C-alpha positions in Angstrom: 6.7 -31.1 -1.4 8.1 -33.0 1.5 8.5 -31.6 5.0 12.2 -30.1 4.7 11.0 -28.3 1.4 8.1 -26.9 3.1 9.8 -25.7 5.8 12.7 -24.3 3.6 10.2 -22.7 1.7 8.3 -21.0 4.8 11.9 -19.7 6.2 12.8 -18.0 3.0 9.0 -16.5 2.6 9.7 -15.1 6.4 12.9 -13.9 5.9 12.0 -11.8 2.8 8.7 -10.6 3.8 9.4 -9.6 7.3 12.3 -7.4 6.1 9.9 -5.6 3.5 7.4 -5.4 6.4 9.9 -3.8 8.9 11.6 -1.4 6.2 8.9 -0.3 4.3 5.2 -1.2 5.4 5.3 -0.3 8.9 4.4 3.5 9.0 2.4 3.2 5.9 0.1 0.5 7.3 -0.7 2.1 10.4 -1.6 5.4 8.8 -3.5 3.4 5.9 -6.2 1.4 8.3 -8.0 3.0 11.1 -9.2 1.6 14.4 -12.5 0.0 14.9 -13.5 2.9 17.2 -13.1 5.4 20.2 -12.1 4.5 23.7 -12.1 6.9 26.6 -8.9 8.3 27.7 -9.2 10.9 30.4 -11.3 13.9 31.6 -9.6 17.6 31.3 -10.6 21.3 31.2 -11.9 22.5 28.3 -9.3 24.0 25.6 -10.3 26.2 22.7 -11.3 24.1 19.7 -12.4 21.0 21.7 -15.7 19.6 20.4 -18.6 20.8 22.5 -20.4 17.5 22.4 -17.7 15.9 24.5 -18.1 18.3 27.4 -18.8 16.4 30.6 -21.6 18.1 32.3 -21.2 16.7 35.9 -17.7 17.7 36.1 -18.5 21.1 34.5 -20.9 21.5 37.2 -18.8 20.4 40.1 -15.8 22.6 39.3 -17.9 25.5 37.7 -15.7 25.3 34.5 -16.0 23.5 31.5 -14.7 20.0 31.4 -14.4 17.5 28.6 -14.0 13.9 27.8 -11.0 12.7 25.6 -11.1 9.6 23.4 -8.1 7.9 21.6 -8.7 5.6 18.5 -8.9 1.7 19.4 -5.8 0.9 17.5 -6.2 -2.9 17.5 -7.3 -4.2 14.4 -8.5 -7.6 12.6 -6.7 -8.6 9.5 -8.4 -11.1 7.1 -6.2 -12.7 4.0 -8.7 -14.3 1.9 -6.8 -16.4 -0.8 -7.9 -17.7 -4.0 -6.5 -21.6 -4.2 -8.2 -22.5 -7.4 -6.2 -23.9 -10.4 -5.3 -20.7 -12.2 -3.2 -19.6 -9.5 -0.7 -22.5 -10.2 0.5 -20.8 -13.3 3.7 -18.7 -14.1 6.0 -18.2 -16.7 8.6 -16.2 -15.0 10.4 -16.6 -11.9 7.6 -17.9 -9.8 3.7 -19.0 -10.1 1.2 -16.6 -9.0 0.6 -18.3 -5.7 4.0 -17.9 -4.7 3.8 -14.2 -5.1 0.6 -14.3 -3.1 2.0 -16.2 -0.2 4.9 -13.6 0.0 2.4 -10.6 -0.4 0.1 -12.4 2.3 3.2 -12.9 4.6 4.5 -9.2 4.4 0.7 -7.9 5.2 0.6 -10.3 8.2 4.0 -9.3 9.7 3.2 -5.7 9.1 0.0 -6.1 11.0 1.6 -8.0 14.0 3.9 -5.2 14.3 0.9 -3.3 15.8 -0.5 -5.9 18.0 -3.3 -6.7 15.2 -4.9 -9.9 14.7 -4.7 -11.9 11.4 -7.0 -14.5 9.9 -6.8 -16.6 6.7 -9.6 -17.8 4.6 -8.2 -20.0 1.7 -11.2 -20.7 -0.9 -12.0 -22.3 -4.2 -15.6 -23.2 -5.1 -15.9 -23.8 -1.4 -14.2 -22.6 1.9 -11.3 -24.8 2.0 -9.7 -23.7 5.1 -10.4 -21.1 7.9 -7.9 -20.0 10.5 -9.4 -17.6 12.9 -7.4 -14.2 13.7 -4.6 -14.2 16.4 -1.6 -12.4 17.4 2.2 -13.2 17.1 5.1 -14.3 15.0 4.1 -18.2 15.5 0.6 -17.6 14.3 1.9 -15.9 11.2 4.2 -18.7 10.5 1.3 -20.9 10.8 -0.4 -19.1 7.8 2.6 -19.2 6.0 2.9 -22.9 6.2 -0.8 -23.1 5.2 -0.4 -20.8 2.1 2.7 -23.1 1.0 1.3 -26.5 2.0 -2.1 -26.4 1.3 -3.3 -28.6 -1.3 -6.7 -27.6 -3.0 -9.5 -29.6 -3.1 -11.5 -27.9 -6.0 -9.9 -26.5 -9.3 -12.7 -23.6 -9.6 -13.5 -20.7 -7.6 -16.6 -18.8 -6.1 -15.8 -15.5 -4.6 -19.3 -14.8 -3.9 -19.6 -17.7 -1.6 -16.5 -16.6 0.1 -17.7 -13.4 0.7 -20.6 -14.8 2.1 -18.6 -16.7 4.6 -16.7 -13.5 5.4 -19.8 -11.9 6.4 -21.4 -14.6 8.4 -18.0 -15.2 10.2 -16.9 -11.3 10.9 -19.4 -9.3 12.9 -17.1 -6.5 13.8 -15.0 -4.3 11.3 -11.9 -6.0 9.6 -9.3 -5.3 7.0 -9.8 -7.6 4.4 -7.6 -8.7 1.6 -8.8 -10.6 -1.1 -6.0 -12.0 -3.2 -6.7 -13.7 -6.4 -6.4 -13.5 -10.1 -10.0 -12.7 -10.5 -10.4 -15.0 -13.4 -14.1 -15.4 -12.1 -17.0 -15.2 -14.6 -19.5 -15.0 -11.9 -20.6 -11.9 -10.7 -19.6 -11.5 -7.2 -20.5 -7.4 -7.2 -23.7 -7.6 -4.9 -21.8 -9.5 -2.1 -18.6 -7.4 -2.6 -21.1 -4.4 -2.2 -22.2 -5.6 1.2 -19.0 -6.6 2.7 -17.4 -3.4 1.7 -20.1 -1.3 3.5 -18.8 -3.5 6.7 -15.3 -4.1 6.1 -12.4 -2.2 4.9 -12.0 -4.2 1.4 -8.8 -4.5 -0.9 -8.6 -7.0 -3.8 -5.3 -7.4 -4.8 -5.2 -9.3 -8.5 -2.2 -11.1 -9.3 -1.5 -11.7 -13.0 1.3 -13.5 -15.2 2.7 -11.2 -17.8 1.6 -14.1 -20.7 -1.8 -13.8 -19.5 -1.8 -10.1 -20.5 -0.6 -11.0 -24.2 -0.1 -14.3 -26.0 3.7 -14.5 -27.3 3.8 -15.7 -31.2 5.1 -19.1 -30.8 3.2 -21.3 -33.2 0.8 -24.1 -32.7 0.6 -24.7 -28.5 -1.5 -27.0 -26.7 -2.8 -25.0 -23.6 -4.9 -26.4 -20.8 -7.2 -24.8 -18.3 -6.1 -25.4 -14.9 -9.5 -25.0 -13.3 -11.4 -27.0 -15.8 -8.6 -29.5 -17.1 -9.9 -29.1 -20.5 -7.0 -29.0 -23.4 -7.3 -26.5 -26.5 -4.7 -26.3 -29.7 -4.2 -22.6 -30.1 -2.2 -20.9 -33.1 -0.4 -18.1 -31.3 1.1 -17.0 -34.8 -2.4 -15.9 -35.7 -2.8 -12.0 -35.1 -6.7 -12.3 -34.5 -6.3 -15.1 -31.9 -3.8 -13.0 -30.2 -6.1 -9.7 -30.3 -8.9 -12.3 -29.2 -7.0 -13.1 -26.0 -5.7 -9.8 -25.2 -9.3 -8.6 -25.6 -10.6 -11.1 -23.0 -7.6 -10.3 -20.6 -8.5 -6.3 -21.1 -12.0 -7.3 -20.3 -11.3 -9.1 -17.2 -9.2 -6.5 -15.6 -11.9 -3.6 -16.4 -14.4 -5.9 -14.6 -12.3 -6.2 -11.7 -11.7 -2.8 -11.5 -15.2 -1.8 -12.1 -16.8 -4.1 -9.7 -14.3 -3.0 -6.7 -14.9 0.8 -7.8 -18.3 0.3 -7.6 -18.4 -1.5 -4.3 -16.5 1.4 -2.7 -13.4 -1.1 -2.1 -9.9 -0.7 -2.9 -8.2 -2.3 -5.8 -4.7 -2.8 -7.4 -3.0 -5.1 -9.6 0.5 -6.7 -9.3 2.4 -8.8 -12.1 3.4 -12.0 -10.5 7.4 -11.5 -11.5 7.8 -7.9 -10.5 8.6 -6.4 -6.8 5.4 -6.0 -5.3 6.8 -3.5 -2.6 6.2 -0.1 -4.8 2.3 -0.9 -6.0 1.7 -1.9 -2.2 3.4 1.1 -1.0 1.6 3.5 -3.5 -1.8 1.8 -2.6 -1.2 2.3 1.3 -0.3 6.0 0.7 -3.4 6.7 -1.3 -5.3 4.7 1.2 -4.2 6.9 3.9 -5.4 10.3 2.5 -8.8 8.9 1.8 
């Protein structure tokens, strides 16, 4: 992809994602994710219903009536986008690749974050950490993130989420809102590190898949290539047994993804690459805000 194509694609993603962020996610994003702590605001006379633990005893003794310290939530947050750039993301049978949908979702989340002056960081991972952009604020920073998502050429075709989670924990010592975007076609067991990460951070797994990964079409003999290993295989898609086996494999990966994130106490949702991601994201934010 040449420079002009990259700029055109970045602009397209920016316009599309900013509109969705402004129209749909602003309120939901703010209510879904809490700040990292409480900061002192003021001291005022005690009112019925105030927490007695917040009484300022020095002021109370001085004025001979109860005074309380008032605290407000420290709103500023850090969002971390962890994006799987392994070979299986470069697949799509309708409209666009999974990687394109992931880039759009990332851009929408990032624009929602900077609306509230939050910082946004990016981790691109395969079987190793391929790129890390430390969290910053502002539109220019988000555009840089989008450019990297569009332009980055992966060094490795396979992935290792467990390793990426260790990098997250080593790098971010304070609580962050972490979104992991992948197809989660990961045979390794990342549950242990996911549990550790979810105890410290607010973690959400966003699984992006293609409809043909869910169920093979009946199109006879086809040669398929694994984008992560490069291996080719002839598959008889007209065989009902083969199609059932493949569907069983997809269902198992779906179950393992949901189970691992649920066991870790992390949020999760699945989005088909060719569908509008607004509704599933919006529904997730609404559920998240009432937890």
